[in-house]
mmCIF file as Biopython writes it, N, C-alpha, C and O atoms, coordinates in Angstrom:
data_model
#
loop_
_atom_site.group_PDB
_atom_site.id
_atom_site.type_symbol
_atom_site.label_atom_id
_atom_site.label_alt_id
_atom_site.label_comp_id
_atom_site.label_asym_id
_atom_site.label_entity_id
_atom_site.label_seq_id
_atom_site.pdbx_PDB_ins_code
_atom_site.Cartn_x
_atom_site.Cartn_y
_atom_site.Cartn_z
_atom_site.occupancy
_atom_site.B_iso_or_equiv
_atom_site.auth_seq_id
_atom_site.auth_asym_id
_atom_site.pdbx_PDB_model_num
ATOM 1   N N  . MET A ? 1  ? 119.164 62.293  109.404 1.0 0.0 1  A 1 
ATOM 2   C CA . MET A ? 1  ? 118.486 61.834  108.209 1.0 0.0 1  A 1 
ATOM 3   C C  . MET A ? 1  ? 118.968 62.646  107.025 1.0 0.0 1  A 1 
ATOM 4   O O  . MET A ? 1  ? 119.072 63.871  107.086 1.0 0.0 1  A 1 
ATOM 5   N N  . ASN A ? 2  ? 119.254 61.953  105.973 1.0 0.0 2  A 1 
ATOM 6   C CA . ASN A ? 2  ? 119.656 62.619  104.741 1.0 0.0 2  A 1 
ATOM 7   C C  . ASN A ? 2  ? 118.510 62.553  103.753 1.0 0.0 2  A 1 
ATOM 8   O O  . ASN A ? 2  ? 118.082 61.473  103.347 1.0 0.0 2  A 1 
ATOM 9   N N  . PHE A ? 3  ? 118.022 63.714  103.375 1.0 0.0 3  A 1 
ATOM 10  C CA . PHE A ? 3  ? 116.952 63.793  102.395 1.0 0.0 3  A 1 
ATOM 11  C C  . PHE A ? 3  ? 117.542 64.087  101.031 1.0 0.0 3  A 1 
ATOM 12  O O  . PHE A ? 3  ? 118.500 64.850  100.908 1.0 0.0 3  A 1 
ATOM 13  N N  . THR A ? 4  ? 116.971 63.482  100.019 1.0 0.0 4  A 1 
ATOM 14  C CA . THR A ? 4  ? 117.366 63.811  98.651  1.0 0.0 4  A 1 
ATOM 15  C C  . THR A ? 4  ? 116.745 65.159  98.299  1.0 0.0 4  A 1 
ATOM 16  O O  . THR A ? 4  ? 115.800 65.593  98.958  1.0 0.0 4  A 1 
ATOM 17  N N  . PRO A ? 5  ? 117.262 65.824  97.270  1.0 0.0 5  A 1 
ATOM 18  C CA . PRO A ? 5  ? 116.663 67.107  96.881  1.0 0.0 5  A 1 
ATOM 19  C C  . PRO A ? 5  ? 115.175 66.993  96.557  1.0 0.0 5  A 1 
ATOM 20  O O  . PRO A ? 5  ? 114.401 67.897  96.871  1.0 0.0 5  A 1 
ATOM 21  N N  . GLY A ? 6  ? 114.775 65.898  95.936  1.0 0.0 6  A 1 
ATOM 22  C CA . GLY A ? 6  ? 113.363 65.711  95.631  1.0 0.0 6  A 1 
ATOM 23  C C  . GLY A ? 6  ? 112.518 65.591  96.884  1.0 0.0 6  A 1 
ATOM 24  O O  . GLY A ? 6  ? 111.423 66.147  96.956  1.0 0.0 6  A 1 
ATOM 25  N N  . GLU A ? 7  ? 113.024 64.864  97.877  1.0 0.0 7  A 1 
ATOM 26  C CA . GLU A ? 7  ? 112.300 64.734  99.142  1.0 0.0 7  A 1 
ATOM 27  C C  . GLU A ? 7  ? 112.230 66.068  99.874  1.0 0.0 7  A 1 
ATOM 28  O O  . GLU A ? 7  ? 111.207 66.398  100.476 1.0 0.0 7  A 1 
ATOM 29  N N  . MET A ? 8  ? 113.312 66.832  99.823  1.0 0.0 8  A 1 
ATOM 30  C CA . MET A ? 8  ? 113.310 68.141  100.471 1.0 0.0 8  A 1 
ATOM 31  C C  . MET A ? 8  ? 112.266 69.052  99.836  1.0 0.0 8  A 1 
ATOM 32  O O  . MET A ? 8  ? 111.553 69.764  100.543 1.0 0.0 8  A 1 
ATOM 33  N N  . LEU A ? 9  ? 112.170 69.035  98.518  1.0 0.0 9  A 1 
ATOM 34  C CA . LEU A ? 9  ? 111.164 69.849  97.839  1.0 0.0 9  A 1 
ATOM 35  C C  . LEU A ? 9  ? 109.756 69.380  98.191  1.0 0.0 9  A 1 
ATOM 36  O O  . LEU A ? 9  ? 108.871 70.198  98.442  1.0 0.0 9  A 1 
ATOM 37  N N  . PHE A ? 10 ? 109.551 68.079  98.210  1.0 0.0 10 A 1 
ATOM 38  C CA . PHE A ? 10 ? 108.228 67.539  98.515  1.0 0.0 10 A 1 
ATOM 39  C C  . PHE A ? 10 ? 107.797 67.905  99.934  1.0 0.0 10 A 1 
ATOM 40  O O  . PHE A ? 10 ? 106.736 68.495  100.138 1.0 0.0 10 A 1 
ATOM 41  N N  . TYR A ? 11 ? 108.632 67.549  100.911 1.0 0.0 11 A 1 
ATOM 42  C CA . TYR A ? 11 ? 108.265 67.811  102.303 1.0 0.0 11 A 1 
ATOM 43  C C  . TYR A ? 11 ? 108.246 69.308  102.609 1.0 0.0 11 A 1 
ATOM 44  O O  . TYR A ? 11 ? 107.429 69.773  103.404 1.0 0.0 11 A 1 
ATOM 45  N N  . GLY A ? 12 ? 109.136 70.052  101.983 1.0 0.0 12 A 1 
ATOM 46  C CA . GLY A ? 12 ? 109.110 71.506  102.138 1.0 0.0 12 A 1 
ATOM 47  C C  . GLY A ? 12 ? 107.816 72.089  101.606 1.0 0.0 12 A 1 
ATOM 48  O O  . GLY A ? 12 ? 107.255 73.006  102.207 1.0 0.0 12 A 1 
ATOM 49  N N  . GLY A ? 13 ? 107.335 71.568  100.485 1.0 0.0 13 A 1 
ATOM 50  C CA . GLY A ? 13 ? 106.062 72.023  99.930  1.0 0.0 13 A 1 
ATOM 51  C C  . GLY A ? 13 ? 104.892 71.683  100.827 1.0 0.0 13 A 1 
ATOM 52  O O  . GLY A ? 13 ? 103.981 72.492  101.003 1.0 0.0 13 A 1 
ATOM 53  N N  . VAL A ? 14 ? 104.913 70.485  101.397 1.0 0.0 14 A 1 
ATOM 54  C CA . VAL A ? 14 ? 103.838 70.086  102.312 1.0 0.0 14 A 1 
ATOM 55  C C  . VAL A ? 14 ? 103.832 70.995  103.540 1.0 0.0 14 A 1 
ATOM 56  O O  . VAL A ? 14 ? 102.775 71.471  103.954 1.0 0.0 14 A 1 
ATOM 57  N N  . VAL A ? 15 ? 104.991 71.234  104.115 1.0 0.0 15 A 1 
ATOM 58  C CA . VAL A ? 15 ? 105.085 72.115  105.285 1.0 0.0 15 A 1 
ATOM 59  C C  . VAL A ? 15 ? 104.640 73.527  104.912 1.0 0.0 15 A 1 
ATOM 60  O O  . VAL A ? 15 ? 103.939 74.180  105.684 1.0 0.0 15 A 1 
ATOM 61  N N  . GLY A ? 16 ? 105.043 73.997  103.739 1.0 0.0 16 A 1 
ATOM 62  C CA . GLY A ? 16 ? 104.633 75.326  103.283 1.0 0.0 16 A 1 
ATOM 63  C C  . GLY A ? 16 ? 103.131 75.436  103.133 1.0 0.0 16 A 1 
ATOM 64  O O  . GLY A ? 16 ? 102.543 76.448  103.515 1.0 0.0 16 A 1 
ATOM 65  N N  . MET A ? 17 ? 102.498 74.410  102.581 1.0 0.0 17 A 1 
ATOM 66  C CA . MET A ? 17 ? 101.039 74.436  102.421 1.0 0.0 17 A 1 
ATOM 67  C C  . MET A ? 17 ? 100.334 74.454  103.773 1.0 0.0 17 A 1 
ATOM 68  O O  . MET A ? 17 ? 99.326  75.141  103.939 1.0 0.0 17 A 1 
ATOM 69  N N  . VAL A ? 18 ? 100.857 73.704  104.737 1.0 0.0 18 A 1 
ATOM 70  C CA . VAL A ? 18 ? 100.257 73.692  106.073 1.0 0.0 18 A 1 
ATOM 71  C C  . VAL A ? 18 ? 100.368 75.076  106.711 1.0 0.0 18 A 1 
ATOM 72  O O  . VAL A ? 18 ? 99.414  75.560  107.320 1.0 0.0 18 A 1 
ATOM 73  N N  . ILE A ? 19 ? 101.528 75.709  106.569 1.0 0.0 19 A 1 
ATOM 74  C CA . ILE A ? 19 ? 101.719 77.048  107.131 1.0 0.0 19 A 1 
ATOM 75  C C  . ILE A ? 19 ? 100.762 78.040  106.486 1.0 0.0 19 A 1 
ATOM 76  O O  . ILE A ? 19 ? 100.151 78.853  107.180 1.0 0.0 19 A 1 
ATOM 77  N N  . VAL A ? 20 ? 100.627 77.980  105.161 1.0 0.0 20 A 1 
ATOM 78  C CA . VAL A ? 20 ? 99.715  78.885  104.454 1.0 0.0 20 A 1 
ATOM 79  C C  . VAL A ? 20 ? 98.275  78.654  104.905 1.0 0.0 20 A 1 
ATOM 80  O O  . VAL A ? 20 ? 97.527  79.615  105.082 1.0 0.0 20 A 1 
ATOM 81  N N  . ALA A ? 21 ? 97.877  77.405  105.094 1.0 0.0 21 A 1 
ATOM 82  C CA . ALA A ? 21 ? 96.515  77.108  105.543 1.0 0.0 21 A 1 
ATOM 83  C C  . ALA A ? 21 ? 96.261  77.679  106.935 1.0 0.0 21 A 1 
ATOM 84  O O  . ALA A ? 21 ? 95.199  78.248  107.185 1.0 0.0 21 A 1 
ATOM 85  N N  . ILE A ? 22 ? 97.216  77.534  107.833 1.0 0.0 22 A 1 
ATOM 86  C CA . ILE A ? 22 ? 97.057  78.052  109.197 1.0 0.0 22 A 1 
ATOM 87  C C  . ILE A ? 22 ? 96.971  79.573  109.183 1.0 0.0 22 A 1 
ATOM 88  O O  . ILE A ? 22 ? 96.121  80.152  109.859 1.0 0.0 22 A 1 
ATOM 89  N N  . VAL A ? 23 ? 97.840  80.221  108.421 1.0 0.0 23 A 1 
ATOM 90  C CA . VAL A ? 23 ? 97.821  81.684  108.340 1.0 0.0 23 A 1 
ATOM 91  C C  . VAL A ? 23 ? 96.515  82.168  107.727 1.0 0.0 23 A 1 
ATOM 92  O O  . VAL A ? 23 ? 95.969  83.181  108.165 1.0 0.0 23 A 1 
ATOM 93  N N  . SER A ? 24 ? 96.002  81.461  106.715 1.0 0.0 24 A 1 
ATOM 94  C CA . SER A ? 24 ? 94.749  81.893  106.087 1.0 0.0 24 A 1 
ATOM 95  C C  . SER A ? 24 ? 93.576  81.772  107.057 1.0 0.0 24 A 1 
ATOM 96  O O  . SER A ? 24 ? 92.670  82.605  107.026 1.0 0.0 24 A 1 
ATOM 97  N N  . ILE A ? 25 ? 93.574  80.759  107.913 1.0 0.0 25 A 1 
ATOM 98  C CA . ILE A ? 25 ? 92.522  80.627  108.923 1.0 0.0 25 A 1 
ATOM 99  C C  . ILE A ? 25 ? 92.592  81.786  109.909 1.0 0.0 25 A 1 
ATOM 100 O O  . ILE A ? 25 ? 91.562  82.351  110.278 1.0 0.0 25 A 1 
ATOM 101 N N  . ILE A ? 26 ? 93.794  82.142  110.336 1.0 0.0 26 A 1 
ATOM 102 C CA . ILE A ? 26 ? 93.964  83.254  111.277 1.0 0.0 26 A 1 
ATOM 103 C C  . ILE A ? 26 ? 93.511  84.565  110.649 1.0 0.0 26 A 1 
ATOM 104 O O  . ILE A ? 26 ? 92.801  85.346  111.284 1.0 0.0 26 A 1 
ATOM 105 N N  . VAL A ? 27 ? 93.917  84.813  109.406 1.0 0.0 27 A 1 
ATOM 106 C CA . VAL A ? 27 ? 93.548  86.057  108.724 1.0 0.0 27 A 1 
ATOM 107 C C  . VAL A ? 27 ? 92.042  86.129  108.518 1.0 0.0 27 A 1 
ATOM 108 O O  . VAL A ? 27 ? 91.446  87.192  108.689 1.0 0.0 27 A 1 
ATOM 109 N N  . THR A ? 28 ? 91.418  85.015  108.153 1.0 0.0 28 A 1 
ATOM 110 C CA . THR A ? 28 ? 89.968  84.994  107.973 1.0 0.0 28 A 1 
ATOM 111 C C  . THR A ? 28 ? 89.258  85.338  109.281 1.0 0.0 28 A 1 
ATOM 112 O O  . THR A ? 28 ? 88.277  86.081  109.276 1.0 0.0 28 A 1 
ATOM 113 N N  . ALA A ? 29 ? 89.742  84.807  110.386 1.0 0.0 29 A 1 
ATOM 114 C CA . ALA A ? 29 ? 89.141  85.120  111.686 1.0 0.0 29 A 1 
ATOM 115 C C  . ALA A ? 29 ? 89.312  86.594  112.026 1.0 0.0 29 A 1 
ATOM 116 O O  . ALA A ? 29 ? 88.384  87.223  112.535 1.0 0.0 29 A 1 
ATOM 117 N N  . LEU A ? 30 ? 90.485  87.151  111.752 1.0 0.0 30 A 1 
ATOM 118 C CA . LEU A ? 30 ? 90.712  88.569  112.032 1.0 0.0 30 A 1 
ATOM 119 C C  . LEU A ? 30 ? 89.820  89.451  111.174 1.0 0.0 30 A 1 
ATOM 120 O O  . LEU A ? 30 ? 89.251  90.423  111.673 1.0 0.0 30 A 1 
ATOM 121 N N  . PHE A ? 31 ? 89.688  89.126  109.883 1.0 0.0 31 A 1 
ATOM 122 C CA . PHE A ? 31 ? 88.842  89.924  108.996 1.0 0.0 31 A 1 
ATOM 123 C C  . PHE A ? 31 ? 87.378  89.832  109.399 1.0 0.0 31 A 1 
ATOM 124 O O  . PHE A ? 31 ? 86.641  90.809  109.269 1.0 0.0 31 A 1 
ATOM 125 N N  . ALA A ? 32 ? 86.947  88.678  109.883 1.0 0.0 32 A 1 
ATOM 126 C CA . ALA A ? 32 ? 85.556  88.536  110.319 1.0 0.0 32 A 1 
ATOM 127 C C  . ALA A ? 32 ? 85.290  89.446  111.514 1.0 0.0 32 A 1 
ATOM 128 O O  . ALA A ? 32 ? 84.241  90.087  111.582 1.0 0.0 32 A 1 
ATOM 129 N N  . GLY A ? 33 ? 86.221  89.508  112.448 1.0 0.0 33 A 1 
ATOM 130 C CA . GLY A ? 33 ? 86.073  90.397  113.594 1.0 0.0 33 A 1 
ATOM 131 C C  . GLY A ? 33 ? 86.090  91.853  113.181 1.0 0.0 33 A 1 
ATOM 132 O O  . GLY A ? 33 ? 85.298  92.649  113.686 1.0 0.0 33 A 1 
ATOM 133 N N  . SER A ? 34 ? 86.977  92.215  112.272 1.0 0.0 34 A 1 
ATOM 134 C CA . SER A ? 34 ? 87.043  93.592  111.787 1.0 0.0 34 A 1 
ATOM 135 C C  . SER A ? 34 ? 85.762  93.967  111.065 1.0 0.0 34 A 1 
ATOM 136 O O  . SER A ? 34 ? 85.281  95.094  111.182 1.0 0.0 34 A 1 
ATOM 137 N N  . ARG A ? 35 ? 85.217  93.028  110.325 1.0 0.0 35 A 1 
ATOM 138 C CA . ARG A ? 35 ? 83.985  93.289  109.577 1.0 0.0 35 A 1 
ATOM 139 C C  . ARG A ? 35 ? 82.838  93.610  110.528 1.0 0.0 35 A 1 
ATOM 140 O O  . ARG A ? 35 ? 82.060  94.532  110.285 1.0 0.0 35 A 1 
ATOM 141 N N  . LYS A ? 36 ? 82.740  92.842  111.617 1.0 0.0 36 A 1 
ATOM 142 C CA . LYS A ? 36 ? 81.669  93.085  112.586 1.0 0.0 36 A 1 
ATOM 143 C C  . LYS A ? 36 ? 81.816  94.458  113.233 1.0 0.0 36 A 1 
ATOM 144 O O  . LYS A ? 36 ? 80.838  95.193  113.373 1.0 0.0 36 A 1 
ATOM 145 N N  . ARG A ? 37 ? 83.049  94.803  113.628 1.0 0.0 37 A 1 
ATOM 146 C CA . ARG A ? 37 ? 83.273  96.109  114.248 1.0 0.0 37 A 1 
ATOM 147 C C  . ARG A ? 37 ? 82.975  97.239  113.273 1.0 0.0 37 A 1 
ATOM 148 O O  . ARG A ? 37 ? 82.375  98.244  113.654 1.0 0.0 37 A 1 
ATOM 149 N N  . LEU A ? 38 ? 83.387  97.087  112.022 1.0 0.0 38 A 1 
ATOM 150 C CA . LEU A ? 38 ? 83.153  98.123  111.021 1.0 0.0 38 A 1 
ATOM 151 C C  . LEU A ? 38 ? 81.668  98.297  110.758 1.0 0.0 38 A 1 
ATOM 152 O O  . LEU A ? 38 ? 81.185  99.426  110.670 1.0 0.0 38 A 1 
ATOM 153 N N  . ARG A ? 39 ? 80.939  97.202  110.633 1.0 0.0 39 A 1 
ATOM 154 C CA . ARG A ? 39 ? 79.491  97.300  110.412 1.0 0.0 39 A 1 
ATOM 155 C C  . ARG A ? 39 ? 78.801  97.990  111.584 1.0 0.0 39 A 1 
ATOM 156 O O  . ARG A ? 39 ? 77.914  98.820  111.381 1.0 0.0 39 A 1 
ATOM 157 N N  . ARG A ? 40 ? 79.202  97.653  112.803 1.0 0.0 40 A 1 
ATOM 158 C CA . ARG A ? 40 ? 78.604  98.270  113.981 1.0 0.0 40 A 1 
ATOM 159 C C  . ARG A ? 40 ? 78.888  99.778  113.987 1.0 0.0 40 A 1 
ATOM 160 O O  . ARG A ? 40 ? 77.999  100.576 114.283 1.0 0.0 40 A 1 
ATOM 161 N N  . GLN A ? 41 ? 80.113  100.160 113.663 1.0 0.0 41 A 1 
ATOM 162 C CA . GLN A ? 41 ? 80.474  101.574 113.644 1.0 0.0 41 A 1 
ATOM 163 C C  . GLN A ? 41 ? 79.721  102.316 112.545 1.0 0.0 41 A 1 
ATOM 164 O O  . GLN A ? 41 ? 79.237  103.425 112.774 1.0 0.0 41 A 1 
ATOM 165 N N  . LEU A ? 42 ? 79.614  101.727 111.366 1.0 0.0 42 A 1 
ATOM 166 C CA . LEU A ? 42 ? 78.897  102.381 110.272 1.0 0.0 42 A 1 
ATOM 167 C C  . LEU A ? 42 ? 77.415  102.517 110.596 1.0 0.0 42 A 1 
ATOM 168 O O  . LEU A ? 42 ? 76.805  103.538 110.279 1.0 0.0 42 A 1 
ATOM 169 N N  . ASN A ? 43 ? 76.832  101.507 111.218 1.0 0.0 43 A 1 
ATOM 170 C CA . ASN A ? 43 ? 75.424  101.595 111.613 1.0 0.0 43 A 1 
ATOM 171 C C  . ASN A ? 43 ? 75.212  102.702 112.644 1.0 0.0 43 A 1 
ATOM 172 O O  . ASN A ? 43 ? 74.203  103.406 112.598 1.0 0.0 43 A 1 
ATOM 173 N N  . GLU A ? 44 ? 76.153  102.858 113.569 1.0 0.0 44 A 1 
ATOM 174 C CA . GLU A ? 44 ? 76.029  103.920 114.566 1.0 0.0 44 A 1 
ATOM 175 C C  . GLU A ? 44 ? 76.150  105.298 113.922 1.0 0.0 44 A 1 
ATOM 176 O O  . GLU A ? 44 ? 75.400  106.213 114.264 1.0 0.0 44 A 1 
ATOM 177 N N  . GLU A ? 45 ? 77.094  105.448 112.991 1.0 0.0 45 A 1 
ATOM 178 C CA . GLU A ? 45 ? 77.349  106.759 112.403 1.0 0.0 45 A 1 
ATOM 179 C C  . GLU A ? 45 ? 76.318  107.139 111.348 1.0 0.0 45 A 1 
ATOM 180 O O  . GLU A ? 45 ? 75.891  108.292 111.290 1.0 0.0 45 A 1 
ATOM 181 N N  . TYR A ? 46 ? 75.916  106.192 110.522 1.0 0.0 46 A 1 
ATOM 182 C CA . TYR A ? 46 ? 75.057  106.513 109.384 1.0 0.0 46 A 1 
ATOM 183 C C  . TYR A ? 46 ? 73.652  105.946 109.506 1.0 0.0 46 A 1 
ATOM 184 O O  . TYR A ? 46 ? 72.797  106.239 108.670 1.0 0.0 46 A 1 
ATOM 185 N N  . GLY A ? 47 ? 73.399  105.151 110.519 1.0 0.0 47 A 1 
ATOM 186 C CA . GLY A ? 47 ? 72.076  104.563 110.702 1.0 0.0 47 A 1 
ATOM 187 C C  . GLY A ? 47 ? 71.813  103.475 109.681 1.0 0.0 47 A 1 
ATOM 188 O O  . GLY A ? 47 ? 72.671  103.145 108.863 1.0 0.0 47 A 1 
ATOM 189 N N  . GLY A ? 48 ? 70.623  102.928 109.743 1.0 0.0 48 A 1 
ATOM 190 C CA . GLY A ? 48 ? 70.264  101.871 108.800 1.0 0.0 48 A 1 
ATOM 191 C C  . GLY A ? 48 ? 70.881  100.552 109.187 1.0 0.0 48 A 1 
ATOM 192 O O  . GLY A ? 48 ? 71.709  100.461 110.093 1.0 0.0 48 A 1 
ATOM 193 N N  . ASN A ? 49 ? 70.460  99.553  108.483 1.0 0.0 49 A 1 
ATOM 194 C CA . ASN A ? 49 ? 71.007  98.220  108.716 1.0 0.0 49 A 1 
ATOM 195 C C  . ASN A ? 49 ? 71.736  97.768  107.474 1.0 0.0 49 A 1 
ATOM 196 O O  . ASN A ? 49 ? 71.122  97.534  106.433 1.0 0.0 49 A 1 
ATOM 197 N N  . LEU A ? 50 ? 73.033  97.644  107.581 1.0 0.0 50 A 1 
ATOM 198 C CA . LEU A ? 50 ? 73.823  97.112  106.481 1.0 0.0 50 A 1 
ATOM 199 C C  . LEU A ? 50 ? 73.816  95.600  106.576 1.0 0.0 50 A 1 
ATOM 200 O O  . LEU A ? 50 ? 73.797  95.038  107.671 1.0 0.0 50 A 1 
ATOM 201 N N  . LYS A ? 51 ? 73.832  94.951  105.438 1.0 0.0 51 A 1 
ATOM 202 C CA . LYS A ? 51 ? 73.831  93.486  105.443 1.0 0.0 51 A 1 
ATOM 203 C C  . LYS A ? 51 ? 75.217  92.940  105.522 1.0 0.0 51 A 1 
ATOM 204 O O  . LYS A ? 51 ? 75.402  91.723  105.537 1.0 0.0 51 A 1 
#
């Protein structure tokens, strides 16, 4: 298949947006897990209930 430069930019942009969306979902999940571990550790060390 021969794509024109405009088609390459369009489809490349769509693929790029999909990749960014997938990576952002993964990073959000990792940060949520880190947040829970950090809150648990801070509660153990300093007491109290952090929100």
